[in-house]
Kinemage of the C-alpha trace (Angstrom):
@kinemage 1
@onewidth
@group {chain A} dominant
@subgroup {mainchain}
@vectorlist {calphas} color= white
{ca met a 1} P -16.916 -3.048 10.929
{ca thr a 2} L -19.332 -2.359 8.083
{ca ala a 3} L -19.607 -2.807 4.311
{ca ala a 4} L -20.654 0.755 3.413
{ca val a 5} L -20.276 4.362 4.603
{ca ala a 6} L -21.716 7.711 3.495
{ca gly a 7} L -21.199 11.328 4.427
{ca cys a 8} L -19.626 14.602 3.312
{ca ala a 9} L -15.977 15.187 2.338
{ca asp a 10} L -13.783 18.127 3.370
{ca pro a 11} L -13.311 21.285 1.208
{ca tyr a 12} L -10.549 19.470 -0.677
{ca asn a 13} L -13.133 16.841 -1.772
{ca ser a 14} L -11.220 14.018 -0.122
{ca leu a 15} L -11.792 11.843 2.915
{ca arg a 16} L -10.070 9.146 4.924
{ca ile a 17} L -11.575 5.806 5.899
{ca tyr a 18} L -10.177 2.940 7.939
{ca val a 19} L -10.048 -0.309 5.968
{ca arg a 20} L -9.145 -3.701 7.435
{ca glu a 21} L -6.511 -5.663 5.550
{ca pro a 22} L -7.823 -8.738 3.676
{ca thr a 23} L -7.558 -12.072 5.464
{ca asp a 24} L -6.509 -13.878 2.263
{ca ser a 25} L -5.308 -12.968 -1.219
{ca thr a 26} L -8.794 -11.865 -2.365
{ca ala a 27} L -8.662 -8.216 -3.475
{ca tyr a 28} L -11.241 -5.672 -2.376
{ca ser a 29} L -13.193 -3.467 -4.763
{ca leu a 30} L -14.385 -0.020 -3.718
{ca ala a 31} L -17.656 1.215 -5.308
{ca tyr a 32} L -18.279 4.970 -5.490
{ca leu a 33} L -22.079 5.263 -5.418
{ca asn a 34} L -23.999 8.261 -6.789
{ca pro a 35} L -26.281 9.295 -3.876
{ca asp a 36} L -28.966 10.560 -6.310
{ca asn a 37} L -29.450 7.701 -8.768
{ca gly a 38} L -27.512 4.757 -7.336
{ca ser a 39} L -25.090 4.466 -10.270
{ca ser a 40} L -21.547 3.491 -9.354
{ca ser a 41} L -17.937 3.386 -10.500
{ca thr a 42} L -15.745 0.610 -9.114
{ca thr a 43} L -12.004 0.589 -8.580
{ca thr a 44} L -9.606 -1.933 -7.048
{ca leu a 45} L -8.838 -0.992 -3.448
{ca thr a 46} L -5.089 -1.122 -2.884
{ca thr a 47} L -4.619 -0.845 0.871
{ca pro a 48} L -1.262 0.180 2.316
{ca gly a 49} L -0.490 -2.940 4.355
{ca val a 50} L -0.185 -6.692 3.893
{ca val a 51} L -2.566 -9.634 3.881
{ca gly a 52} L -3.744 -10.282 7.424
{ca gly a 53} L -2.228 -7.012 8.666
{ca pro a 54} L -3.824 -4.380 10.920
{ca thr a 55} L -6.522 -1.879 10.009
{ca gln a 56} L -5.069 1.147 8.202
{ca tyr a 57} L -6.489 4.259 6.541
{ca phe a 58} L -7.133 4.674 2.823
{ca leu a 59} L -7.445 8.021 0.961
{ca val a 60} L -10.438 8.530 -1.341
{ca ser a 61} L -11.018 11.337 -3.875
{ca val a 62} L -14.712 12.199 -4.053
{ca ala a 63} L -14.219 14.908 -6.681
{ca glu a 64} L -12.786 12.478 -9.222
{ca tyr a 65} L -16.222 10.893 -9.582
{ca trp a 66} L -18.870 13.486 -8.738
{ca lys a 67} L -17.430 16.980 -8.657
{ca asp a 68} L -18.965 17.834 -12.029
{ca glu a 69} L -22.338 16.248 -11.277
{ca gly a 70} L -23.281 18.910 -8.740
{ca leu a 71} L -23.046 16.548 -5.761
{ca asn a 72} L -20.436 18.701 -4.018
{ca cys a 73} L -18.997 16.924 -0.974
{ca arg a 74} L -21.475 14.037 -0.740
{ca tyr a 75} L -20.285 10.464 -1.076
{ca ser a 76} L -21.339 6.862 -0.539
{ca leu a 77} L -18.795 4.016 -0.547
{ca lys a 78} L -19.239 0.250 -0.511
{ca val a 79} L -16.564 -2.455 -0.327
{ca thr a 80} L -17.036 -5.866 -1.964
{ca asn a 81} L -14.700 -8.770 -2.633
{ca thr a 82} L -13.816 -10.011 -6.128
{ca ala a 83} L -16.541 -12.655 -5.916
{ca gly a 84} L -19.157 -9.909 -5.593
{ca gly a 85} L -20.143 -10.444 -1.965
{ca ala a 86} L -20.240 -7.688 0.639
{ca thr a 87} L -17.477 -7.502 3.217
{ca asp a 88} L -17.231 -5.759 6.586
{ca ala a 89} L -13.901 -4.148 5.766
{ca ile a 90} L -14.708 -0.514 6.680
{ca asp a 91} L -14.481 0.822 10.211
{ca pro a 92} L -17.712 2.879 10.714
{ca thr a 93} L -15.767 5.444 12.781
{ca pro a 94} L -13.612 7.480 10.365
{ca pro a 95} L -10.105 8.433 11.481
{ca ala a 96} L -9.490 11.989 12.580
{ca met a 97} L -8.358 14.233 9.786
{ca ala a 98} L -4.675 15.090 9.777
{ca pro a 99} L -3.599 18.195 11.738
{ca val a 100} L -3.122 21.300 9.570
{ca val a 101} L -0.031 23.536 9.913
{ca asn a 102} L 0.528 26.693 7.836
{ca leu a 103} L 3.771 26.949 5.893
{ca thr a 104} L 5.847 29.979 6.917
{ca glu a 105} L 7.160 32.806 4.760
{ca pro a 106} L 9.611 33.608 3.376
{ca asn a 107} L 9.966 30.335 1.470
{ca asp a 108} L 10.262 31.670 -2.088
{ca leu a 109} L 13.845 30.414 -2.562
{ca glu a 110} L 15.328 26.937 -2.281
{ca ser a 111} L 17.566 28.231 0.524
{ca gln a 112} L 14.397 29.259 2.452
{ca ala a 113} L 12.608 25.895 2.115
{ca asn a 114} L 10.278 24.943 4.990
{ca gly a 115} L 11.272 21.687 6.624
{ca pro a 116} L 12.018 19.055 7.330
{ca leu a 117} L 8.259 18.378 7.076
{ca thr a 118} L 6.687 16.276 9.819
{ca gly a 119} L 4.931 13.097 8.715
{ca asp a 120} L 1.111 12.700 8.647
{ca val a 121} L 0.554 16.474 8.823
{ca asp a 122} L -1.230 18.619 6.200
{ca phe a 123} L 0.973 21.651 5.517
{ca ala a 124} L -1.151 24.462 4.070
{ca gly a 125} L 0.057 27.130 1.670
{ca ala a 126} L -1.180 29.628 -0.908
{ca ile a 127} L 0.043 31.107 -4.193
{ca glu a 128} L -0.376 34.855 -3.711
{ca thr a 129} L 1.309 36.347 -6.812
{ca ser a 130} L 2.098 35.270 -10.375
{ca asn a 131} L 5.776 34.678 -9.522
{ca asp a 132} L 5.177 33.132 -6.079
{ca ala a 133} L 6.860 29.784 -5.333
{ca asp a 134} L 6.884 27.812 -2.086
{ca tyr a 135} L 9.822 25.495 -1.330
{ca val a 136} L 9.552 22.602 1.141
{ca tyr a 137} L 11.720 19.607 1.961
{ca phe a 138} L 11.492 16.337 3.860
{ca gln a 139} L 13.787 13.411 4.606
{ca val a 140} L 13.175 9.703 4.065
{ca lys a 141} L 15.183 7.094 5.967
{ca ala a 142} L 17.318 4.501 4.196
{ca asn a 143} L 15.463 1.443 2.832
{ca met a 144} L 12.078 3.110 3.401
{ca ala a 145} L 9.543 4.929 1.213
{ca ala a 146} L 6.999 7.696 1.753
{ca asn a 147} L 3.797 8.885 0.071
{ca val a 148} L 3.522 12.541 -0.968
{ca arg a 149} L 0.019 13.980 -1.424
{ca leu a 150} L -0.764 17.375 -3.012
{ca ser a 151} L -4.399 18.516 -2.664
{ca val a 152} L -6.020 21.747 -3.853
{ca ala a 153} L -9.198 23.524 -2.685
{ca ala a 154} L -9.056 26.406 -5.181
{ca gly a 155} L -6.955 27.044 -8.278
{ca gln a 156} L -4.234 24.844 -9.791
{ca ala a 157} L -0.936 23.792 -8.160
{ca asp a 158} L 2.188 21.946 -9.320
{ca ala a 159} L 4.850 20.498 -7.045
{ca asp a 160} L 8.072 20.058 -9.021
{ca ser a 161} L 10.406 17.455 -7.571
{ca leu a 162} L 14.054 18.519 -7.356
{ca asn a 163} L 14.904 14.805 -6.836
{ca tyr a 164} L 13.135 13.494 -9.941
{ca asn a 165} L 15.052 10.199 -10.052
{ca tyr a 166} L 13.418 9.264 -6.735
{ca leu a 167} L 10.088 11.199 -6.828
{ca ser a 168} L 7.842 12.293 -9.709
{ca asp a 169} L 6.273 15.744 -10.072
{ca leu a 170} L 2.756 16.278 -8.693
{ca ser a 171} L -0.094 18.360 -10.122
{ca ala a 172} L -3.661 18.992 -8.895
{ca ser a 173} L -6.587 21.329 -9.566
{ca ala a 174} L -9.469 22.484 -7.369
{ca gly a 175} L -11.136 19.603 -5.545
{ca tyr a 176} L -8.553 17.028 -6.667
{ca tyr a 177} L -5.314 15.569 -5.326
{ca asp a 178} L -2.234 13.863 -6.758
{ca leu a 179} L -0.338 11.106 -4.944
{ca glu a 180} L 3.202 9.902 -5.640
{ca ser a 181} L 5.574 7.594 -3.761
{ca thr a 182} L 9.311 7.982 -3.254
{ca lys a 183} L 11.641 5.276 -4.491
{ca val a 184} L 13.572 3.286 -1.894
{ca ser a 185} L 17.267 4.131 -1.491
{ca ser a 186} L 20.004 2.374 0.463
{ca ser a 187} L 20.873 5.697 2.134
{ca asp a 188} L 18.920 8.564 3.723
{ca gln a 189} L 17.434 10.895 1.095
{ca thr a 190} L 16.418 14.561 1.259
{ca phe a 191} L 13.543 15.477 -1.062
{ca lys a 192} L 12.752 19.045 -2.125
{ca leu a 193} L 9.612 20.365 -3.807
{ca lys a 194} L 8.983 23.670 -5.575
{ca ile a 195} L 5.254 24.471 -5.420
{ca thr a 196} L 3.775 26.930 -7.935
{ca gly a 197} L 0.331 27.598 -9.359
{ca thr a 198} L -2.272 30.101 -10.430
{ca val a 199} L -2.793 33.234 -8.318
{ca gly a 200} L -5.193 32.556 -5.442
{ca thr a 201} L -4.486 28.823 -5.274
{ca thr a 202} L -4.811 27.233 -1.810
{ca tyr a 203} L -3.186 23.845 -1.356
{ca arg a 204} L -2.000 21.287 1.156
{ca ile a 205} L 1.029 18.975 1.065
{ca met a 206} L 1.329 15.848 3.233
{ca val a 207} L 4.088 13.235 3.560
{ca ser a 208} L 3.352 9.877 5.215
{ca pro a 209} L 3.899 7.678 7.123
{ca ala a 210} L 5.780 9.522 9.854
{ca ser a 211} L 7.772 6.380 10.656
{ca ser a 212} L 9.586 6.680 7.291
{ca leu a 213} L 10.799 10.242 7.826
{ca gly a 214} L 13.888 11.783 9.377
{ca thr a 215} L 14.179 15.205 11.023
{ca thr a 216} L 17.762 16.415 10.405
{ca pro a 217} L 18.043 19.983 8.995
{ca val a 218} L 19.853 20.231 5.658
{ca ala a 219} L 22.684 22.503 4.529
{ca pro a 220} L 21.958 25.464 2.199
{ca pro a 221} L 21.563 24.321 -1.424
{ca pro a 222} L 23.931 25.212 -4.286
{ca pro a 223} L 23.076 28.109 -6.637
{ca pro a 224} L 20.018 27.468 -8.845
{ca pro a 225} L 20.543 26.189 -12.412
{ca pro a 226} L 20.007 28.441 -15.458
{ca pro a 227} L 16.340 29.092 -16.258
{ca ala a 228} L 14.602 26.522 -18.451
{ca lys a 229} L 13.384 27.257 -21.958
{ca lys a 230} L 9.995 28.962 -22.241
{ca leu a 231} L 7.295 26.325 -21.805
{ca lys a 232} L 5.299 25.469 -24.939
{ca ile a 233} L 2.480 22.925 -25.352
{ca thr a 234} L 0.393 21.962 -28.409
{ca leu a 235} L -2.627 19.700 -28.951
{ca lys a 236} L -4.332 18.365 -32.076
{ca ala a 237} L -6.831 15.643 -33.062
{ca asn a 238} L -6.587 13.035 -35.800
{ca lys a 239} L -10.051 14.173 -36.960
{ca tyr a 240} L -12.417 16.969 -35.984
{ca leu a 241} L -15.729 15.433 -37.131
{ca val a 242} L -16.583 12.076 -35.551
{ca ser a 243} L -19.649 9.844 -35.880
{ca arg a 244} L -21.468 9.003 -32.651
{ca gly a 245} L -19.638 6.095 -31.008
{ca gly a 246} L -16.526 6.730 -33.061
{ca phe a 247} L -13.063 7.363 -31.670
{ca val a 248} L -10.855 10.440 -31.622
{ca thr a 249} L -7.117 10.395 -30.960
{ca leu a 250} L -5.548 13.448 -29.354
{ca lys a 251} L -1.821 14.039 -29.783
{ca gly a 252} L 0.356 16.751 -28.348
{ca arg a 253} L 3.867 17.924 -27.586
{ca val a 254} L 5.576 19.749 -24.719
{ca asn a 255} L 9.127 21.059 -24.804
{ca arg a 256} L 9.812 19.030 -21.680
{ca ser a 257} L 10.755 15.357 -21.274
{ca arg a 258} L 9.093 14.371 -18.011
{ca gly a 259} L 5.959 14.857 -15.924
{ca lys a 260} L 2.255 14.559 -16.685
{ca val a 261} L -0.112 16.497 -18.946
{ca lys a 262} L -3.734 17.067 -17.892
{ca ile a 263} L -6.258 16.854 -20.740
{ca tyr a 264} L -9.509 18.716 -20.050
{ca gln a 265} L -12.832 18.319 -21.889
{ca lys a 266} L -15.991 20.455 -22.031
{ca leu a 267} L -19.161 19.596 -23.969
{ca thr a 268} L -20.499 22.365 -26.211
{ca arg a 269} L -24.020 22.248 -24.766
{ca arg a 270} L -25.075 24.990 -22.352
{ca gly a 271} L -24.123 24.488 -18.720
{ca ser a 272} L -21.171 22.208 -19.431
{ca arg a 273} L -17.943 22.718 -17.494
{ca trp a 274} L -14.330 21.785 -17.981
{ca val a 275} L -13.489 18.361 -16.504
{ca val a 276} L -10.242 16.414 -16.306
{ca glu a 277} L -10.544 13.771 -19.012
{ca ala a 278} L -7.109 12.159 -18.668
{ca ser a 279} L -3.641 12.528 -17.157
{ca lys a 280} L -0.891 11.395 -19.532
{ca cys a 281} L 2.832 10.917 -18.985
{ca ile a 282} L 5.181 12.824 -21.283
{ca ser a 283} L 7.522 10.662 -23.345
{ca pro a 284} L 11.287 11.333 -23.413
{ca thr a 285} L 10.698 13.198 -26.707
{ca gly a 286} L 8.009 15.425 -25.172
{ca arg a 287} L 5.007 13.697 -26.748
{ca phe a 288} L 1.709 12.575 -25.214
{ca arg a 289} L -1.374 10.800 -26.631
{ca his a 290} L -4.971 10.053 -25.589
{ca arg a 291} L -7.735 8.075 -27.384
{ca glu a 292} L -11.423 7.968 -26.435
{ca asp a 293} L -14.861 7.336 -27.890
{ca val a 294} L -17.296 10.163 -28.672
{ca arg a 295} L -20.867 9.472 -27.554
{ca ser a 296} L -22.249 12.430 -25.623
{ca gly a 297} L -21.971 15.242 -28.168
{ca ser a 298} L -19.509 17.738 -29.585
{ca arg a 299} L -16.808 18.822 -27.204
{ca arg a 300} L -13.725 20.993 -26.755
{ca tyr a 301} L -10.339 19.823 -25.495
{ca ile a 302} L -7.368 21.598 -23.951
{ca ala a 303} L -4.074 20.230 -22.576
{ca cys a 304} L -2.251 21.847 -19.631
{ca tyr a 305} L 1.179 21.358 -18.061
{ca lys a 306} L 2.547 23.331 -15.099
{ca gly a 307} L 0.061 26.193 -15.544
{ca lys a 308} L 0.625 26.475 -19.320
{ca cys a 309} L -2.194 25.327 -21.640
{ca ser a 310} L -2.509 24.608 -25.343
{ca lys a 311} L -4.991 26.265 -27.667
{ca thr a 312} L -8.528 24.849 -27.426
{ca ile a 313} L -9.595 22.433 -30.149
{ca leu a 314} L -13.177 21.537 -31.135
{ca val a 315} L -14.249 17.988 -32.063
{ca arg a 316} L -17.809 17.784 -33.453
{ca met a 317} L -20.082 14.708 -33.272
{ca arg a 318} L -22.426 14.049 -36.176
């Protein structure tokens, strides 16, 4: 076991590491180190097991920290305990990446859904046309839960849950992933996902652990519901000229009552790129809100939901 690892992530800018469960109630912290200048961002490491349990793997998103710093797939990780001391929690031999299986066509209708998906397998798909949709389903055993992970190498993908009371929607853009967990039910549950996105998107969907999943085929679904209202999204700021170090509050609305909105930001200086600034839940009335300080210059904002984006707004720093 070791306290730190470094290397290169896969094309989806994610990696898997084995992490030993803590021997007491002390929480681990995981530091994402910039390989160029040594700066770091630290997050609490929530491992999937229990105190004193066996070594298990933990998913890490490299892109979330360095994708827009030109570091590509490189990463360096270090685990410490809450007292600040190093710990030998990481297995130096990374686990093998999950096997990859291509989804099969046709799967454009709910009645053609691929499944039931096998656990701990990356199922790969692509959005080939503007009206393309891929349907998949999986089954979770009674009194158990599963993790669903959507990752994207190119483009933007959304996985709409058709069982929203037990699983939230997922959304991810190039180099990022989204992770949601199913809610526990006293009976077996079948979960269905409708995956859409921008043309040319390549994505992967994984459900884990395999021990939580069932394998019984499901009956054909009922006819689809009437089409939803045309999606609309707006974004505005409480002020458009902010002093350095001041705060700006972004507010918006979507004519939907669930899911998450991605707020993107791009500085106005040359060479800047759009980055995900925040992911905000939509209120029951369709509203969302984000507040942040302005220190690094004038910038533009845009909010996106399920492939639909608001108009761009400009906030200047004086």
